[in-house]
Structure formats: C-alpha cells, structure tokens
N, C-alpha and C positions, 0 to 999 in steps of 0.2 A: 460408459454413457457418452453419447454424442454431445458435443458442445453446441449449445444454442447461441446463435450469433447475438452480439450486443445490439440492443435497440438504440434509437436516437438519443434517448435520455442517458443511457449508460455510456454511449460514445462521448457525449458532452461531459459526463463525469470524468472519464479518462482524460479528456482534453484539459479539463480544469485542473486535474491533479498534476499533469505534466507542466502546465503553465505555472501553477502555484510553486512547484518544486524548483523552478528557475531561480526564485528569490528566497525561498524558505526552507531549503533542504536541511540547513543547520538546526532547525527546530527539532527535527527527528534524530539527527546524527551528530550534532555538536559542531563546534567551530572548525574542525578539520574539513567540514563540508560546506563552508560559507563562501562559495564561489559560484556564480551563475554559469560558469563554463564547464562545470563537472557534468560529464555525460550521465544521463539517468535512464533507467529502464523501469517499466511498470511491472510490478510483481503481483500476480494474482495469488494471494496468500494461500487459499485453500483450493485453487483451481477454478477455471472459468465456469464450470457446470456445478459447482458445489451448492449444497443446500444445508440449512440448519433450521431445525424446528419446522420443517416443510416449507421454508421460505428460501427462495433463490438468493444467494449472496455472492456468487462467483464473480459477477461483473461489477460489483460494488466494493468488495473487500480487496482493495488494491492499494499497494504502497509504492511510492516513488523510491527507488533504491539506486544509489550510485552504481554505475557499471561494474566497478571492481568488487562490489558487494553482492552482485546478482548474477552476472553473466557466467554461464557454465564453463566458459574458457578461462575465467579468472582463477588464479591460484591464491587469492587473498585468504588468509586464515579465518576471516570472519564472514566469508561469502555465505549468504543465506541459502543458496541453492546447494552448495557442497558441504557446508559446515553450519547447519542450522543452530545447533546448540551453542556454538561460539558466538554467532550473531545475536542470539537471544541473551546470552550472558553479557555481552557488551552493550547492547542497545535496549534490551527489555523485550517483553512479549510483543509479538506483532500486532495483536488486537489493541494493546495499549498505545503503540505507536500510531495505529490507525485512528484511535480515539483522539489522541492529541492533534493529529492532522485535521480531523473533522472539526474539532473545537476551534482551531485557529482559522481554518478556511471559512467556517460559518461566520466568525467574528469579522472576517474580511469581506463578507458579502457574497461568498460563493453559495450556490444552491447545493445542499448535501442530501444524501439519501434519506428516505423517510425513517421515522422512529422505529417502525416495525423491522426494517432491514438492519438498522444500526443496533437494535436490541439483539437480534439474532446473531450478528457478528460478535457482539460482546459476550455471547454465550458460548463461543467456540473456545477451544483450548489452544488456539494458535497464538 
C-alpha cells in the first residue's frame, strides 16, 4: 500500500511530539533519558499507512524514541526496530506509552488527535 503523505494537522502533531520529547522523554523511558540533548527519532508504530477499524492511524500513532532505541544501525539490546520484544518488556506496550504521552501532552496544552483516532490506536496490539 502506498504511503499517503501527512497533512498539515498530522505534520503539526509530529512537530509537537518532537518538541515535547525535548523536555519529557523521561516520562516514557525513565530517568536514563532525562536529558534534552538525547537525539530522538519519530517512530511510526504500525507504519505510516496503517489503519485500525477502518480509521487511518499511521500518521498519528507515533512515539518519540531515543536514537539508540530506534535507529536500525543501533545495536542496543532494547532497540524497538531490531528487538521489539525486548523493548516492550523493558518499557511496556507501545500503545500504552503512546497513551501516557497523549495524556501528558494534553495536560500541557498540546492539541492531540481526536477521540476516534485515539480509540482506534488503543485497539491495536502494538
């Protein structure tokens, strides 16, 4: 399936996630990641074109992930790209990390995806 480009609202969401991660990465990954200089990559958890319950979630179901835990070139034992089970065992289900991020971002005044999209994301097995 071809990837549908992100629209302006989705691009803003990605930008907001990246901005939020600069000061709040530890919320998801613990005190080892409590530094605004940790390089972060945006992880499209189920892929950019994914859908759940006929609802597009690919450009919304995104987590900020420290470089060492996401980049395919990293050898880290908990890298989500290479060792998903290790990542989940250490940090929890990706949908739960996403939910925690959304709760905190919303409380901090960020605009988060609509309930329909959030509900579809929480229905995933990710």
